[in-house]
C-alpha positions as a Markdown table, in Angstrom:
| # | Residue | x | y | z |
|---|---|---|---|---|
| 1 | Met | 102.1 | 34.3 | 47.3 |
| 2 | Leu | 103.9 | 37.7 | 47.1 |
| 3 | Phe | 101.9 | 40.5 | 45.6 |
| 4 | Val | 103.9 | 43.7 | 44.8 |
| 5 | Ala | 102.0 | 46.9 | 44.1 |
| 6 | His | 102.1 | 50.7 | 44.5 |
| 7 | Asp | 98.4 | 51.0 | 45.1 |
| 8 | Leu | 97.2 | 50.3 | 48.6 |
| 9 | Gly | 93.6 | 50.4 | 47.4 |
| 10 | Val | 94.3 | 47.2 | 45.4 |
| 11 | Val | 96.5 | 45.6 | 48.1 |
| 12 | Arg | 93.7 | 45.7 | 50.6 |
| 13 | His | 91.6 | 43.4 | 48.5 |
| 14 | Val | 94.2 | 40.7 | 47.7 |
| 15 | Ser | 96.4 | 40.6 | 50.8 |
| 16 | Asp | 96.2 | 39.2 | 54.3 |
| 17 | Arg | 99.4 | 41.0 | 55.4 |
| 18 | Val | 101.1 | 44.1 | 54.1 |
| 19 | Ala | 104.7 | 45.3 | 54.2 |
| 20 | Val | 105.2 | 49.0 | 53.3 |
| 21 | Met | 108.6 | 50.0 | 51.9 |
| 22 | Tyr | 110.2 | 53.4 | 51.6 |
| 23 | Val | 113.5 | 53.8 | 49.7 |
| 24 | Gly | 114.1 | 50.1 | 49.7 |
| 25 | Arg | 113.5 | 49.5 | 53.4 |
| 26 | Ile | 110.4 | 48.0 | 55.2 |
| 27 | Val | 108.9 | 50.7 | 57.4 |
| 28 | Glu | 105.8 | 48.9 | 58.5 |
| 29 | Thr | 104.3 | 45.5 | 58.4 |
| 30 | Ala | 101.0 | 44.2 | 59.8 |
| 31 | Ser | 97.8 | 42.4 | 59.0 |
| 32 | Thr | 95.8 | 44.2 | 56.3 |
| 33 | Thr | 93.0 | 44.9 | 58.8 |
| 34 | Ala | 95.4 | 46.4 | 61.4 |
| 35 | Leu | 97.5 | 48.4 | 59.0 |
| 36 | Tyr | 94.5 | 50.1 | 57.3 |
| 37 | Ala | 92.7 | 50.8 | 60.6 |
| 38 | Arg | 95.7 | 52.2 | 62.5 |
| 39 | Pro | 98.9 | 52.8 | 60.6 |
| 40 | Leu | 102.0 | 53.3 | 62.7 |
| 41 | His | 104.4 | 54.9 | 60.2 |
| 42 | Pro | 103.8 | 58.4 | 58.8 |
| 43 | Tyr | 104.6 | 57.1 | 55.2 |
| 44 | Thr | 101.8 | 54.5 | 55.5 |
| 45 | Glu | 99.4 | 57.2 | 56.7 |
| 46 | Ala | 100.3 | 59.3 | 53.6 |
| 47 | Leu | 99.8 | 56.3 | 51.3 |
| 48 | Leu | 96.4 | 55.5 | 52.8 |
| 49 | Ala | 95.3 | 59.1 | 52.5 |
| 50 | Ala | 96.1 | 59.0 | 48.8 |
| 51 | Val | 93.8 | 56.0 | 48.1 |
| 52 | Pro | 90.9 | 57.2 | 45.9 |
| 53 | Lys | 87.5 | 57.1 | 47.5 |
| 54 | Ala | 84.4 | 56.6 | 45.4 |
| 55 | Asp | 82.1 | 58.6 | 47.7 |
| 56 | Pro | 82.8 | 62.4 | 47.3 |
| 57 | Ala | 81.7 | 63.0 | 50.9 |
| 58 | Leu | 84.6 | 60.8 | 52.1 |
| 59 | Arg | 87.3 | 62.3 | 50.0 |
| 60 | Asp | 90.0 | 64.1 | 51.8 |
| 61 | Gln | 92.0 | 67.0 | 50.6 |
| 62 | Val | 94.9 | 64.8 | 49.8 |
| 63 | Thr | 98.3 | 66.4 | 49.7 |
| 64 | Ala | 101.4 | 64.4 | 49.0 |
| 65 | Pro | 104.2 | 64.7 | 51.5 |
| 66 | Lys | 106.3 | 67.8 | 50.7 |
| 67 | Gly | 109.9 | 67.4 | 49.5 |
| 68 | Glu | 111.7 | 65.0 | 47.3 |
| 69 | Ile | 111.8 | 61.2 | 47.7 |
| 70 | Ala | 115.2 | 60.2 | 49.1 |
| 71 | Asp | 117.8 | 58.7 | 46.8 |
| 72 | Pro | 118.0 | 54.9 | 47.7 |
| 73 | Ala | 121.7 | 54.9 | 46.7 |
| 74 | Asn | 122.4 | 57.9 | 49.1 |
| 75 | Pro | 119.7 | 58.1 | 51.7 |
| 76 | Pro | 119.8 | 60.9 | 54.3 |
| 77 | Pro | 121.0 | 60.0 | 57.8 |
| 78 | Gly | 118.5 | 58.7 | 60.2 |
| 79 | Cys | 115.0 | 57.9 | 58.9 |
| 80 | Ala | 115.0 | 58.2 | 55.1 |
| 81 | Phe | 111.4 | 59.6 | 55.4 |
| 82 | His | 112.3 | 62.4 | 57.8 |
| 83 | Pro | 112.8 | 65.2 | 55.2 |
| 84 | Arg | 109.1 | 64.7 | 54.2 |
| 85 | Cys | 107.6 | 63.7 | 57.5 |
| 86 | Pro | 105.4 | 66.2 | 59.3 |
| 87 | Tyr | 106.1 | 64.4 | 62.6 |
| 88 | Ala | 109.9 | 64.3 | 62.5 |
| 89 | Val | 111.9 | 65.3 | 65.5 |
| 90 | Asp | 115.7 | 65.7 | 65.9 |
| 91 | Arg | 116.2 | 62.0 | 66.6 |
| 92 | Cys | 114.6 | 61.1 | 63.2 |
| 93 | Arg | 117.3 | 63.1 | 61.5 |
| 94 | Thr | 120.2 | 61.3 | 63.1 |
| 95 | Glu | 119.2 | 57.8 | 64.2 |
| 96 | Leu | 118.0 | 55.1 | 61.9 |
| 97 | Pro | 114.8 | 53.6 | 63.5 |
| 98 | Ala | 114.7 | 49.9 | 64.0 |
| 99 | Leu | 111.7 | 47.8 | 62.9 |
| 100 | Gln | 110.0 | 47.1 | 66.2 |
| 101 | Glu | 106.8 | 45.3 | 67.2 |
| 102 | Ile | 104.6 | 48.1 | 68.5 |
| 103 | Ala | 101.4 | 46.0 | 68.8 |
| 104 | Pro | 101.0 | 42.2 | 68.4 |
| 105 | Ala | 102.3 | 41.3 | 64.9 |
| 106 | His | 102.3 | 45.0 | 63.9 |
| 107 | Trp | 105.9 | 46.3 | 63.3 |
| 108 | Ser | 107.0 | 49.8 | 62.5 |
| 109 | Ala | 110.4 | 51.5 | 61.9 |
| 110 | Cys | 109.5 | 54.9 | 63.4 |
| 111 | His | 110.8 | 56.4 | 66.6 |
| 112 | Arg | 107.4 | 57.9 | 67.3 |
| 113 | Ser | 105.1 | 55.0 | 66.4 |
| 114 | Ala | 104.0 | 54.4 | 70.0 |
| 115 | Glu | 103.0 | 58.0 | 70.6 |
| 116 | Leu | 101.5 | 59.1 | 67.3 |
| 117 | Ser | 97.8 | 58.6 | 66.5 |
| 118 | Leu | 97.8 | 58.3 | 62.7 |
| 119 | Arg | 94.8 | 58.2 | 60.4 |
| 120 | Gly | 93.8 | 55.0 | 58.8 |
| 121 | Val | 90.9 | 54.2 | 56.5 |
| 122 | Ala | 87.7 | 52.4 | 57.5 |
């Protein structure tokens, strides 16, 4: 069954595997457990940070990525998320990242996936 949603808080409870899309392109896919524990793409990290938490002590100061969402009909060169990404480097601005298996059955389309340590949720 395919379940499509914009709320990763809900997805966690109904899915075994998750594919995260940005501007019409899959940027990360993994088992639900792996994706929530250790995201590999900065957009996934931002989505997970935005999931509401019931316990006020666990709430982050959530800030949406700065900038405008790219136009899917006219995405910027390189990674479409680079204008909003706090980890972007020059390569991100010019080269479209391929979806690569970074860990077993955990794929990411980010040039820096192997070197970044992004925040997940418990």
